[in-house]
N, C-alpha and C positions, 0 to 999 in steps of 0.2 A: 503495499499498499503506499504510498505517496505520501509525505508530509503536509502539515497544514502549508498553504500558499499565502507567503507574505506579500503586504500591497506594499505599492511604493511610497508611501507614507512611514507603514511601518519600518521597512528597509533603511530609509534616512534616518527614522530615532534611533534605529539598531546601532546604525554606522555612527551618528552622533554619539551616542551613549558609549562605544567601544575607544572613539576620540578621546573621551573624555578622561576614561579608566587610565589613558596614556597620559596625562597630566594630572601631577598631584595635586591633593587639595591646597596647598600652600606653599608658594614658592620662597624657598629658604633654606639657608644651609641647613643640612641634616646633623642630627646627635647620633653619629655611627663610631665615635670611638671611646670603646670600653678601655679600662685597666690594664689588658695587655697591650693593645695597640698603643695606647697612651705612653706605655714603657717602650715598643718597640720604634717609635718616633724620637724619642730622648735619644737611646742606644743607635738607632739607626741613624740619626743626624749628627753624633759625636762622633763613632767609629764609620767615617768616611775612606779620607784618603790620610789623613792626617798621622797616623800610628805608621805609617808606610813610608810617611817623609820625613816628619818631623825629626827623630830619633837622630839624624845625621846633624841637624842644626843645633838641637840641645846638646847633643855631644860636644861638637866643634865650639859652642859659645862658653861651655861650662868648664871645660877645660879636662875633667875625667871621668870614667865609667860611674865613681860614686856620687860624684855632686851631679851628675847628669841622673842617677837614681833619687837622689834625694829631692830634683825639681821636678821629676813628674809626679812623687806620691804628692808631692807639695802642691802643684797645680790642680792635683785632685781633690786636695781637700780645700783648695781655695775656689774651686767649681763648686762644691758641696756646701759652703757659706754663703756663696753668691745663688744656690738653686733655694735655698732654706728662704732669705729675704724674699725671693721670687714668687715662691708657694704662696707668702702671706700676702703679697699684691696680686697673687692672681686669684686668689679666692675673694680680696677685699675689694677689687676691679675687674669684674668676672667678664672683660673682652677681648676678643681675640685682637693680637697687633703686638701683644708683650710690649717691648721697652718701649716704642712710641707710643702704644695708646695709653701707657701710665705716666709719662713724661708729659705728653699732652695734657692729660687730666690734671697731673698738679702743678707743673710749670707754665704749662701755655700753650699755644698754637707754635710760636716759633721755636721753642728746644726742642718739641715734638717735631716739625717738620726738618728740624737741621738732623738727627737720628735718620729720618726717614730717607733724607736727600742721601745722606752718606751710604748708607746701605742699599738703596735701590740704585745709585748712580755704580758704586766699586764695590762696595763690601760682600752683597750677595752674588752678583754676576762672577766676579774673581774666585770666590772661593769654590761657586759652582764650575767653574771654568778649569782650576785648579785639580779639582773631585775629575770632570769629565776627561780632562789629558793624562792625569793616572790610571783612570780606566784603560784609555787607548793604547797605553804604554805598555801594561801588562798583558793586556789582551794582544796587541803586535807582537810582544817580546819573543815567545816561540818561534815565530815568522820569520823576524829577523836577528835570529841569536847572537852574532858576532858584530853589529852595529847600532845605533840608535836608530830606532824605526823613524822612516821620513815626514818630514814636517808636516806634508800636505796629509800624508795617511793618518797621523793621528787627529789632524784636524777636522779631517772630513769623518771619520770613527765616532769623535764625541759630538759633533754635531746631529750624526743621526739617531746616537745614542739619547741626545737631550730634544730631538723632535719626536722620539718613539714614546718616550716619557712624560712630556707636555699631551700627547693625545691619549694618554692613559687616565691620567690627571684630569684632561677635559671631558674624559667620557664616563668616570664613575670616581666617585670618592671612595667608596666602598672595594674596589678593584685597587685602586693606587695603597689604602693600607693595609689592604693583603699582601701587595708585592711587599711594604716595607716588614709585614709580619716575616714573612718568608725569606727574606735577603738578609734582615735582621739574625735572624737564625743562621743563616748560611755565614754570614761573617764572624759571627760570636764560634762557629764551628772552625772557621779557618784560625782562628786565632790562638783557640782552644788546640790545635794540631802542632801551632808554633811552638805554644808554652809545654803540649805535653813531650815534643822531641828533644827542647830546650832542659826540662827537669832530669830527661832520661840521659842526658850528656852530662848532668851536673851528678846525678847518681852513680856517671861513671869514674866521676872523679875529674871531668874537665870544668871545673871553675877556679882554676887560676887567675882568670881577668877579674873575678866578683871577689876575691881574698881582701880585707881590708887595704893590708899593705899593698896590694898593686892598686885597688880599686881607687884608692884615694891618692893614689901618688902623681905627679904631673909634671910637666917639662917646663910648664909656664903657669902662674898661678893668676886666675882669671879677674878682670877686674869687677867691682860691683855692677857696673855698666854691662858689661857683658854677661853676667849672671840675669840681670834683668832681660838681655835680648834674649837667653834661653827659656827664660818662664814665658816670653812672647811666642818663640816657637813652639814651646809645651802647650800653650794657650790655643794655638791655631789646633791642634790635634782635639783638645776639650771644646772647641767653639760647638754650640748647637744644644749646652745642658740646656738653655732656655727656652729652648723651640716648641714643647708644648704649648708654652703661653702666648705663643702666636695663633693658636689654636684651640682656646678657650671656649671658645661658643661652641664647637663640632665636638666638645668632649661630655660624655654621660656623667651625669652626676660630680662635676667640676669640683665641688667643694670639697667632695672625698677623693675622688680618682687622681686631680693633679698632685697636691700634695705625696700621695701614696705613690705616685710613678716616679716622681723626684726622690723620694727614700730609698727606691728599689734601685733605679738605675745607674744614679751616681757612685754609687762603692761600689755596685759589679764595673763598670767603667774602668773605675780607678784601679780596681785588684787587678782586672784584666789589660790595661796598660803595663802594669809594672811587673807583671810577670811576661810579658809581650818583651818588653826590654830585658829583662834577665835573662831571656831565653836567646835572645840574639846576642847579647855578650859570652852566653856559655859556649859559643861556638864561633865566634867573630870577633877579632881583635880591633882596637879602636881604629885602627890604619885602617883595618880591611873595612869596615862598617863606613869610616868618611869618605872611601873611594869609590862606594857602591852607588850607582844611579837608582838601584831597583831593591832596597836592603833585602824585603822578603823573598825574592828570587836568588841572592846571593846566599841567604840563608838555607832555601830548599836545595840549591846545587852542592852545597856543602856537605847537607845530612840526607837529605831523602834519593839520592842517586835516579834511578830511571824514573821516580815516582815524583820528580823534581818540577814537573809542569802542574804539578796540583797547586804549587803554589802560586805561579799567576794566575791562574783562574779562580784559584778562592781571591785574591786581591781583587781580580776583575769584577767580580759577584757584589763582593762588599761595596766598591764604589759605584757599581750601579745602584744597590740600595740608598747608599748615600745621595746620589744625585736624585732622587725620587723622593727623599725626605727634603730635600732642600728647597724640590721645586714647590713640594708642597705646601711649605710653610712660609718660605718667602714671597708666595702667590698671595696669601692669606695677610700679608703685611700690606702689600699693594691695596689688596681690597680694603682693609681698614682706612688705611692714609686716603683714598677714594672716598669713602663712607663720613670721614671726619672733612672733607671740602679740600683736603691738600693736594692731592691728585684730580685728575678728570675724571669726572663722575663713570663714566663708560667702564671704570676698574673697578667699581662698586656693583656692578651687576653680574648675576649669574645666568648661567642656563633653564630655559623655564621648563626642561625637564629632567635634567642629569642632576639641578641643582648644583652646579659648580662653577667657580668664577672665572670662565674662559678668558675673557682679555685681560684678566691679572696673570694670568698663567701664560699667554703670549706676550706680554710684555716681559715678562721675566726670563722667557725661552732667548726670543731674542736681545737681550742687553746682555746674556750670556755669549752667543754667538760672535756679538761685536768685540767682545774681549777676547775671544777665541781667535778674531782675525787680526787683533791690534800685534800681538806677537806672546814674547815669553811671559808668562806671569807667574811663575814662581817668585821673582824680585817683590812680589807686591804681599807676600804673605806677611812681612811685616809691617807693611801699612794697614793692612784687615784686622792683623792683629791690636795694632796700637788703637783703631777706631772702633774695635770691638769692647776693650778693654775701657774705654775712652766711655761708651755707652752704657756699660755697666755702672760703672762707677757713678754715673750721672745717674740713673736710674735707682741704684741704692741710695743715693744720698737723698733722693724723692721719697724714699719711703720715711728716712727720718724728718723730714720737713711734713710730710704728709699728717704721721702722729702728731707733730706739734701743731699742725694747723686744725687738725680735726681729731682732738684726742678721744671725743666721746662715740667716733665710728665704732660701729660694730665690724670687728675683725675675728671672724672663726677661725685664723691663725695668726698668732701674735707670738713672734720670737724673740729670743732674748735680746736687748739691745747691744749686749758683746757681740753678738753676730754680725749686724750690718757695721758696727764703727772697726769690727778687726778686719772685716775685708777693705772696709776705705781706707783704712790705715796701710794694708799691701798695696792697694791701688795706688796710694799717693807715693809710697815709695817707690814702686814699680815705674810709674809713668815720669816720674822726677829723677831716677836715674838713666833711664832711657830716654828721655829729652836730651840731659847731660851726655850720653854715651852716642847717642845717634838724632841728632837735632834734624839732620836732612830727612830721615825718614820719619820722624813723627812732626816736623814741620808740612812736610807734605801731606799728612794723614789730616792736618789741622785746617790747613788750606780747603783742601778736598769739602768739609765737614763747613768751612764756612763760606764756599760759593753758594750755598743754599741762602743765604741773608738775602743777596738780592734779589734771588729767584723767590723768596718767600713774599717778599714787597711787593713785587712785579704779578705776581702770579697769583697769588691768596688774598693778599692785605688789601691790594687794588682794586675796589670794587667799582670804580667808575669809568671801567673802560671802554674804548669805542663800539658801539653797537656791531659794527663790523666783523668785529672779534668774536663777540659773543654768539652773532649768527655763522660765526665758522665751526666753533666748537659745538654750536646744537647741531649743524650739519653732518661736521662729523660724528659726534656721537648717533644720529640715526643711521647713519649708514654703518657703523660697527655694530648697533644692536641689531639692524637688517643681517649682518652677514654670519653673526655668533648665534642670532636665537635668544638674546640674554634680555633680562629685566630687574628693575631693583627687586630686591628681595622683599618679602613681606616681615611684617614685625608680629611676632607675638604677643599680646597683651600682658598676658602671664609672665613672659620671661623681660617684659620692658620695664621693669622697674629699675629703679634708679639706687645704686647701690652706695653713692657717694651721699645721698641724704640718709643712709641708716645710721642708726645710733647705736650706741652700746647700749644691752640690755640692763645691764647693771646700774645704769644712770639714771632708771627711772623714767627717763622720757620717753616721748611717743618714737615709735620704730621708724614713723615717715614724717618727712616735713612737714608744714601746713601748706604746700605748693602741691602735695602728692594729688 
């Protein structure tokens, strides 16, 4: 028997209902980051290319194996202090955007814009470019075993990798976080292999370079400025510890999962980094490590024999996950900046169906490709590290100012004052000695940041622009919307409570201001 025949009107209605199902009820960023994904975002962003690049720079500036290991441990401790402060800020000001959102909230638009400007212009594109080039070099190392991979080959492969992961992030938040989960496990397994092989070497008696007499013997005594530069190199490897704060609005139960993820991830990474460096020194002399262009590959060739190909593959997987994590989080920084009116409004829009910030992702990808085309990026690591530390210090100083300005604000987490004060003391010493030792490097970092001042006053503060400029921006925004199928996200009235107006529950005052 034939089924019931649909009339043209019923067919049209059915088709309309099917199309409606494809469109989400609310076009907004989805809360799809649980505790596991939150941990993998932090771990995956920290463990990228740094542990495979920075050991050389840390050893070179510190002057001995022992001091280098102390720098690695201290670097993890400093990251832990900073992350505790960011945990308080993240649950007190639960906005995506990390440093930028907190500084804008506390110090105002100009300070926030300077952080945003330096991050979008140089910090994150350069870091992404370094990680992408590390990925390419390690992938191509088996193809070019006796020479450095060709310049064009590394750039082309890096670009293909960036485009692929940009497409993934544009397509689905869930797919991007799943990739992050899988590759974070993969990179921990890769570092675990290095650590296990190194511990086997130590158990077999190959630990001469790690004995105190040898480890702390040095041909030259490093200056305090050189030690500061060693910390800057280590900070590049630890950078990313604050990246979960960039996606706070997409974290499930952020007041619980944000601090938990930080408390789990930072100690784990510190232990892994320290043990990895011990493993390197168990089989490589300081001279061998300093002369190596790919530390993990040299390590594998010495100890793994015919299985040494595992190392470049493992590092490639690690850096692939690092690129994905940086794209995911840095695009949310652009999104937050546009939402505050500090970047073009198109960057604050998301795909009507996938709910992903496609314009922001495309800008991050394009900026990184430009940096790749400029030339050698490894020399920019010190600039990036300096700007990173500068933004961390300003943000944590903002925490103290915010407590003084709003003492009755309800804070689900409130760290001891010793934590931010200890971090700021270290921060002042590090940046002071870095300025003394490498004034050009630090000066360039400051100049990059300060170039944002005229841009802010012309682009953001100046409201009475000629009408032709507004018409051009409006037209460009319209074209971008049509090309990317993006709209402004809707705001859930339940989630739109202003945390800046909450007060301390113990004060006996109302939980909301009179303006609520």
